[in-house]
A tleap script that builds the chain and sets N, CA, C and O, in Angstrom:
source leaprc.protein.ff14SB
mol = sequence {
  NMET CYS ASP VAL ASP GLY LYS VAL THR GLY
  MET ILE VAL ASP GLY VAL GLU GLU VAL LEU
  ARG ILE PRO GLY SER THR ILE GLU SER THR
  PRO ARG VAL VAL THR THR VAL ASN SER ASP
  TYR VAL LYS GLY VAL ALA ARG LEU GLU LYS
  ARG PRO LEU ILE LEU LEU ASP PHE SER LYS
  ILE ALA ALA GLU ALA GLN SER VAL ALA SER
  GLU GLU ALA ILE ARG SER VAL GLU GLU ALA
  CPHE
}
set mol.1.N position { -9.043 0.264 -5.491 }
set mol.1.CA position { -9.700 -0.843 -5.041 }
set mol.1.C position { -8.868 -2.170 -5.387 }
set mol.1.O position { -8.240 -2.434 -6.413 }
set mol.2.N position { -9.057 -2.941 -4.197 }
set mol.2.CA position { -8.132 -4.076 -4.418 }
set mol.2.C position { -8.826 -5.403 -3.121 }
set mol.2.O position { -9.596 -5.254 -2.172 }
set mol.3.N position { -8.265 -6.374 -3.551 }
set mol.3.CA position { -8.808 -7.614 -2.621 }
set mol.3.C position { -7.794 -7.598 -1.443 }
set mol.3.O position { -6.621 -7.897 -1.669 }
set mol.4.N position { -8.163 -7.293 -0.325 }
set mol.4.CA position { -7.300 -7.591 0.941 }
set mol.4.C position { -7.971 -8.738 1.932 }
set mol.4.O position { -8.944 -8.470 2.636 }
set mol.5.N position { -7.415 -9.901 1.912 }
set mol.5.CA position { -8.027 -10.817 2.799 }
set mol.5.C position { -9.297 -11.128 2.384 }
set mol.5.O position { -10.134 -11.238 3.279 }
set mol.6.N position { -9.731 -11.335 0.992 }
set mol.6.CA position { -11.033 -11.544 0.525 }
set mol.6.C position { -12.033 -10.524 0.728 }
set mol.6.O position { -13.213 -10.811 0.522 }
set mol.7.N position { -11.675 -9.268 1.141 }
set mol.7.CA position { -12.576 -8.128 1.177 }
set mol.7.C position { -12.186 -6.942 0.220 }
set mol.7.O position { -11.074 -6.414 0.194 }
set mol.8.N position { -13.359 -6.569 -0.633 }
set mol.8.CA position { -12.901 -5.334 -1.583 }
set mol.8.C position { -12.584 -4.114 -0.545 }
set mol.8.O position { -13.330 -3.796 0.381 }
set mol.9.N position { -11.404 -3.519 -0.849 }
set mol.9.CA position { -10.860 -2.655 0.072 }
set mol.9.C position { -10.635 -1.220 -0.987 }
set mol.9.O position { -10.390 -1.327 -2.189 }
set mol.10.N position { -10.760 -0.061 -0.350 }
set mol.10.CA position { -10.543 1.003 -1.001 }
set mol.10.C position { -9.516 2.022 -0.340 }
set mol.10.O position { -9.163 1.793 0.817 }
set mol.11.N position { -9.004 3.160 -1.021 }
set mol.11.CA position { -8.249 4.157 -0.240 }
set mol.11.C position { -8.598 5.340 -0.553 }
set mol.11.O position { -8.596 5.544 -1.767 }
set mol.12.N position { -8.947 6.342 0.206 }
set mol.12.CA position { -9.365 7.679 -0.036 }
set mol.12.C position { -8.028 8.472 -0.244 }
set mol.12.O position { -7.122 8.493 0.589 }
set mol.13.N position { -8.006 9.142 -1.487 }
set mol.13.CA position { -6.749 9.842 -1.797 }
set mol.13.C position { -7.220 11.289 -2.220 }
set mol.13.O position { -8.313 11.561 -2.715 }
set mol.14.N position { -6.171 12.185 -1.929 }
set mol.14.CA position { -6.523 13.544 -2.512 }
set mol.14.C position { -6.727 13.709 -4.103 }
set mol.14.O position { -7.471 14.578 -4.556 }
set mol.15.N position { -6.020 12.821 -4.905 }
set mol.15.CA position { -6.282 13.054 -6.301 }
set mol.15.C position { -5.300 11.900 -6.933 }
set mol.15.O position { -4.364 11.321 -6.382 }
set mol.16.N position { -5.851 11.740 -8.371 }
set mol.16.CA position { -5.333 10.659 -8.990 }
set mol.16.C position { -4.984 11.337 -10.361 }
set mol.16.O position { -5.769 12.087 -10.941 }
set mol.17.N position { -3.707 10.997 -10.838 }
set mol.17.CA position { -3.171 11.539 -11.903 }
set mol.17.C position { -3.381 10.594 -13.183 }
set mol.17.O position { -3.483 10.990 -14.344 }
set mol.18.N position { -3.424 9.330 -12.758 }
set mol.18.CA position { -3.453 8.388 -13.993 }
set mol.18.C position { -3.767 7.085 -13.352 }
set mol.18.O position { -3.413 6.880 -12.191 }
set mol.19.N position { -4.443 6.145 -14.077 }
set mol.19.CA position { -4.686 4.702 -13.607 }
set mol.19.C position { -4.132 3.897 -14.692 }
set mol.19.O position { -4.485 4.031 -15.864 }
set mol.20.N position { -3.234 3.035 -14.273 }
set mol.20.CA position { -2.516 2.056 -15.366 }
set mol.20.C position { -2.609 0.748 -15.033 }
set mol.20.O position { -2.660 0.387 -13.857 }
set mol.21.N position { -2.636 -0.043 -16.005 }
set mol.21.CA position { -2.632 -1.650 -15.878 }
set mol.21.C position { -1.205 -1.920 -16.104 }
set mol.21.O position { -0.677 -1.566 -17.159 }
set mol.22.N position { -0.501 -2.566 -15.114 }
set mol.22.CA position { 1.018 -2.823 -15.278 }
set mol.22.C position { 1.102 -4.366 -15.325 }
set mol.22.O position { 0.709 -5.000 -14.345 }
set mol.23.N position { 1.497 -4.881 -16.200 }
set mol.23.CA position { 1.906 -6.549 -16.272 }
set mol.23.C position { 2.629 -6.738 -15.523 }
set mol.23.O position { 3.493 -5.901 -15.264 }
set mol.24.N position { 2.545 -7.955 -14.868 }
set mol.24.CA position { 3.251 -8.747 -13.820 }
set mol.24.C position { 4.865 -8.835 -14.454 }
set mol.24.O position { 5.843 -8.790 -13.709 }
set mol.25.N position { 4.940 -8.930 -15.523 }
set mol.25.CA position { 6.359 -9.100 -16.118 }
set mol.25.C position { 7.143 -7.896 -16.284 }
set mol.25.O position { 8.293 -7.894 -16.724 }
set mol.26.N position { 6.508 -6.892 -15.929 }
set mol.26.CA position { 7.446 -5.642 -15.700 }
set mol.26.C position { 7.766 -5.150 -14.376 }
set mol.26.O position { 8.306 -4.066 -14.158 }
set mol.27.N position { 7.400 -6.016 -13.478 }
set mol.27.CA position { 7.663 -5.646 -12.133 }
set mol.27.C position { 9.044 -6.260 -11.537 }
set mol.27.O position { 9.321 -7.457 -11.459 }
set mol.28.N position { 9.721 -5.328 -11.195 }
set mol.28.CA position { 11.182 -5.858 -10.887 }
set mol.28.C position { 11.248 -5.803 -9.269 }
set mol.28.O position { 10.403 -5.101 -8.712 }
set mol.29.N position { 12.090 -6.419 -8.568 }
set mol.29.CA position { 12.449 -6.232 -6.931 }
set mol.29.C position { 12.907 -4.897 -6.800 }
set mol.29.O position { 13.519 -4.237 -7.640 }
set mol.30.N position { 12.530 -4.551 -5.603 }
set mol.30.CA position { 12.850 -3.091 -5.060 }
set mol.30.C position { 14.311 -3.041 -5.137 }
set mol.30.O position { 15.082 -3.887 -4.683 }
set mol.31.N position { 14.681 -1.726 -5.894 }
set mol.31.CA position { 16.189 -1.550 -5.984 }
set mol.31.C position { 16.547 -1.157 -4.767 }
set mol.31.O position { 15.712 -0.920 -3.894 }
set mol.32.N position { 17.931 -1.040 -4.577 }
set mol.32.CA position { 18.673 -0.752 -3.254 }
set mol.32.C position { 18.412 0.640 -2.938 }
set mol.32.O position { 18.447 0.877 -1.730 }
set mol.33.N position { 18.175 1.567 -3.652 }
set mol.33.CA position { 18.144 2.812 -3.469 }
set mol.33.C position { 16.724 3.178 -2.638 }
set mol.33.O position { 16.654 4.055 -1.777 }
set mol.34.N position { 15.609 2.324 -3.076 }
set mol.34.CA position { 14.320 2.465 -2.576 }
set mol.34.C position { 14.242 1.765 -1.190 }
set mol.34.O position { 13.410 2.143 -0.365 }
set mol.35.N position { 15.140 0.705 -0.919 }
set mol.35.CA position { 15.098 -0.018 0.360 }
set mol.35.C position { 15.873 0.993 1.621 }
set mol.35.O position { 15.860 0.581 2.781 }
set mol.36.N position { 16.493 2.249 1.297 }
set mol.36.CA position { 17.073 2.940 2.170 }
set mol.36.C position { 15.943 3.790 2.887 }
set mol.36.O position { 16.134 4.371 3.955 }
set mol.37.N position { 14.849 3.801 2.250 }
set mol.37.CA position { 13.696 4.499 2.894 }
set mol.37.C position { 12.804 3.213 3.387 }
set mol.37.O position { 13.040 2.040 3.099 }
set mol.38.N position { 11.889 3.625 4.072 }
set mol.38.CA position { 11.121 2.505 4.722 }
set mol.38.C position { 10.358 1.751 3.531 }
set mol.38.O position { 9.419 2.271 2.929 }
set mol.39.N position { 10.803 0.613 3.285 }
set mol.39.CA position { 10.495 -0.096 2.061 }
set mol.39.C position { 9.431 -1.255 2.530 }
set mol.39.O position { 9.116 -2.133 1.726 }
set mol.40.N position { 8.919 -1.229 3.780 }
set mol.40.CA position { 8.209 -2.379 4.107 }
set mol.40.C position { 6.781 -2.326 3.272 }
set mol.40.O position { 6.127 -3.347 3.060 }
set mol.41.N position { 6.352 -0.925 2.794 }
set mol.41.CA position { 5.272 -1.085 2.091 }
set mol.41.C position { 5.622 -1.108 0.602 }
set mol.41.O position { 4.694 -0.873 -0.172 }
set mol.42.N position { 6.550 -1.300 0.214 }
set mol.42.CA position { 6.856 -1.195 -1.263 }
set mol.42.C position { 7.042 -2.775 -1.805 }
set mol.42.O position { 7.766 -3.647 -1.326 }
set mol.43.N position { 6.079 -2.852 -3.048 }
set mol.43.CA position { 5.964 -4.011 -3.513 }
set mol.43.C position { 7.111 -4.538 -4.581 }
set mol.43.O position { 7.564 -5.676 -4.697 }
set mol.44.N position { 7.429 -3.362 -5.309 }
set mol.44.CA position { 8.475 -3.486 -6.373 }
set mol.44.C position { 8.502 -2.206 -7.167 }
set mol.44.O position { 8.113 -1.120 -6.734 }
set mol.45.N position { 8.917 -2.394 -8.175 }
set mol.45.CA position { 9.367 -1.294 -9.165 }
set mol.45.C position { 8.955 -1.714 -10.269 }
set mol.45.O position { 9.374 -2.815 -10.626 }
set mol.46.N position { 8.108 -1.050 -11.064 }
set mol.46.CA position { 7.991 -1.343 -12.627 }
set mol.46.C position { 8.482 -0.232 -13.522 }
set mol.46.O position { 8.612 0.920 -13.108 }
set mol.47.N position { 8.738 -0.585 -14.699 }
set mol.47.CA position { 9.216 0.559 -15.624 }
set mol.47.C position { 8.070 0.475 -16.759 }
set mol.47.O position { 7.798 -0.579 -17.334 }
set mol.48.N position { 7.425 1.714 -17.017 }
set mol.48.CA position { 6.569 1.717 -18.107 }
set mol.48.C position { 7.142 3.138 -19.036 }
set mol.48.O position { 7.175 4.331 -18.736 }
set mol.49.N position { 7.517 2.474 -20.147 }
set mol.49.CA position { 8.042 3.748 -21.025 }
set mol.49.C position { 9.151 4.492 -20.518 }
set mol.49.O position { 9.191 5.722 -20.533 }
set mol.50.N position { 10.187 3.640 -20.001 }
set mol.50.CA position { 11.254 4.167 -19.181 }
set mol.50.C position { 10.998 5.087 -17.932 }
set mol.50.O position { 11.853 5.762 -17.360 }
set mol.51.N position { 9.692 4.994 -17.622 }
set mol.51.CA position { 9.568 5.750 -16.205 }
set mol.51.C position { 9.327 4.597 -15.075 }
set mol.51.O position { 8.485 3.702 -15.010 }
set mol.52.N position { 10.510 5.012 -14.122 }
set mol.52.CA position { 10.160 4.129 -12.951 }
set mol.52.C position { 8.794 4.365 -12.097 }
set mol.52.O position { 8.414 5.519 -11.901 }
set mol.53.N position { 8.049 3.236 -11.584 }
set mol.53.CA position { 6.855 3.292 -10.837 }
set mol.53.C position { 7.014 2.646 -9.553 }
set mol.53.O position { 7.057 1.416 -9.520 }
set mol.54.N position { 7.103 3.311 -8.519 }
set mol.54.CA position { 7.052 2.333 -7.365 }
set mol.54.C position { 5.690 1.905 -6.889 }
set mol.54.O position { 4.777 2.690 -6.632 }
set mol.55.N position { 5.627 0.580 -6.793 }
set mol.55.CA position { 4.326 -0.239 -6.509 }
set mol.55.C position { 4.476 -0.342 -4.888 }
set mol.55.O position { 5.460 -0.703 -4.243 }
set mol.56.N position { 3.189 0.089 -4.426 }
set mol.56.CA position { 2.971 0.089 -3.090 }
set mol.56.C position { 2.229 -1.366 -2.610 }
set mol.56.O position { 1.380 -1.851 -3.357 }
set mol.57.N position { 2.463 -1.811 -1.770 }
set mol.57.CA position { 1.962 -3.055 -1.173 }
set mol.57.C position { 0.673 -2.911 -0.441 }
set mol.57.O position { 0.661 -2.953 0.789 }
set mol.58.N position { -0.514 -2.726 -1.205 }
set mol.58.CA position { -1.628 -2.114 -0.702 }
set mol.58.C position { -2.391 -3.020 0.627 }
set mol.58.O position { -3.176 -2.674 1.510 }
set mol.59.N position { -1.802 -4.207 0.314 }
set mol.59.CA position { -2.634 -5.339 1.454 }
set mol.59.C position { -1.736 -4.907 2.912 }
set mol.59.O position { -2.307 -4.953 4.002 }
set mol.60.N position { -0.596 -4.579 2.819 }
set mol.60.CA position { 0.087 -4.103 4.204 }
set mol.60.C position { -0.254 -2.985 4.326 }
set mol.60.O position { -0.663 -2.770 5.467 }
set mol.61.N position { -0.288 -2.020 3.589 }
set mol.61.CA position { -0.996 -0.901 4.003 }
set mol.61.C position { -2.388 -0.872 4.822 }
set mol.61.O position { -2.608 -0.260 5.867 }
set mol.62.N position { -3.104 -1.536 4.223 }
set mol.62.CA position { -4.470 -1.638 4.612 }
set mol.62.C position { -4.533 -2.450 6.013 }
set mol.62.O position { -5.295 -2.129 6.925 }
set mol.63.N position { -3.696 -3.467 6.064 }
set mol.63.CA position { -3.773 -4.303 7.204 }
set mol.63.C position { -3.249 -3.416 8.295 }
set mol.63.O position { -3.849 -3.446 9.369 }
set mol.64.N position { -2.156 -2.592 8.153 }
set mol.64.CA position { -1.785 -1.690 9.064 }
set mol.64.C position { -2.732 -0.653 9.756 }
set mol.64.O position { -2.885 -0.378 10.946 }
set mol.65.N position { -3.386 -0.112 8.483 }
set mol.65.CA position { -4.360 0.900 8.928 }
set mol.65.C position { -5.709 0.356 9.746 }
set mol.65.O position { -6.347 1.010 10.570 }
set mol.66.N position { -5.977 -0.992 9.313 }
set mol.66.CA position { -7.013 -1.563 10.190 }
set mol.66.C position { -6.642 -1.776 11.655 }
set mol.66.O position { -7.390 -1.527 12.601 }
set mol.67.N position { -5.316 -2.298 11.743 }
set mol.67.CA position { -4.541 -2.526 13.146 }
set mol.67.C position { -4.608 -1.222 13.915 }
set mol.67.O position { -5.123 -1.137 15.029 }
set mol.68.N position { -4.050 -0.196 13.250 }
set mol.68.CA position { -4.112 0.962 13.953 }
set mol.68.C position { -5.459 1.396 14.665 }
set mol.68.O position { -5.623 1.665 15.855 }
set mol.69.N position { -6.533 1.394 13.462 }
set mol.69.CA position { -7.971 1.659 13.927 }
set mol.69.C position { -8.320 0.816 15.050 }
set mol.69.O position { -8.782 1.340 16.063 }
set mol.70.N position { -8.155 -0.381 14.980 }
set mol.70.CA position { -8.537 -1.197 16.094 }
set mol.70.C position { -8.054 -0.921 17.403 }
set mol.70.O position { -8.788 -1.050 18.383 }
set mol.71.N position { -6.736 -0.508 17.499 }
set mol.71.CA position { -5.811 -0.238 18.683 }
set mol.71.C position { -6.680 1.169 19.387 }
set mol.71.O position { -6.840 1.393 20.586 }
set mol.72.N position { -7.138 1.962 18.267 }
set mol.72.CA position { -7.632 3.342 18.696 }
set mol.72.C position { -9.073 2.876 19.331 }
set mol.72.O position { -9.476 3.292 20.417 }
set mol.73.N position { -9.632 2.160 18.684 }
set mol.73.CA position { -11.071 1.783 19.338 }
set mol.73.C position { -11.064 1.323 20.438 }
set mol.73.O position { -11.799 1.790 21.309 }
set mol.74.N position { -10.089 0.119 20.710 }
set mol.74.CA position { -9.797 -0.495 22.182 }
set mol.74.C position { -9.433 0.866 23.070 }
set mol.74.O position { -10.215 1.100 23.991 }
set mol.75.N position { -8.639 1.521 22.936 }
set mol.75.CA position { -8.300 2.621 23.645 }
set mol.75.C position { -9.522 3.567 24.157 }
set mol.75.O position { -9.669 3.846 25.347 }
set mol.76.N position { -10.331 4.001 23.181 }
set mol.76.CA position { -11.393 4.614 23.528 }
set mol.76.C position { -12.474 4.007 24.338 }
set mol.76.O position { -13.170 4.685 25.093 }
set mol.77.N position { -12.620 2.678 24.175 }
set mol.77.CA position { -13.461 1.992 25.041 }
set mol.77.C position { -12.987 1.741 26.443 }
set mol.77.O position { -13.739 1.713 27.417 }
set mol.78.N position { -11.563 1.543 26.482 }
set mol.78.CA position { -11.000 1.574 27.913 }
set mol.78.C position { -10.876 2.853 28.654 }
set mol.78.O position { -10.799 2.928 29.881 }
set mol.79.N position { -10.861 3.903 27.788 }
set mol.79.CA position { -10.922 5.179 28.331 }
set mol.79.C position { -12.275 5.495 29.094 }
set mol.79.O position { -12.359 6.101 30.162 }
set mol.80.N position { -13.344 4.959 28.329 }
set mol.80.CA position { -14.493 5.261 28.771 }
set mol.80.C position { -14.942 4.700 30.028 }
set mol.80.O position { -15.843 5.177 30.719 }
set mol.81.N position { -14.229 3.604 30.302 }
set mol.81.CA position { -14.590 3.039 31.651 }
set mol.81.C position { -13.447 3.387 32.706 }
set mol.81.O position { -13.550 3.012 33.874 }
savepdb mol mol.pdb
quit
């Protein structure tokens, strides 16, 4: 769950291994190796006990999902007429 444009938003996932609180001071910019993949949705990388954790930008993911859903809804309405 997170706040996206003032709205509490959640994501349905297949499973959760662990829930962590990550201090902002441990978040680093996205390393070059990660930017070779589609890094539009990567917020940064944190290190927790020497484990690298890729942090996703949930706001961007949610905005994109909503945009896709809106486009699909518009297409459905247009096809109905």
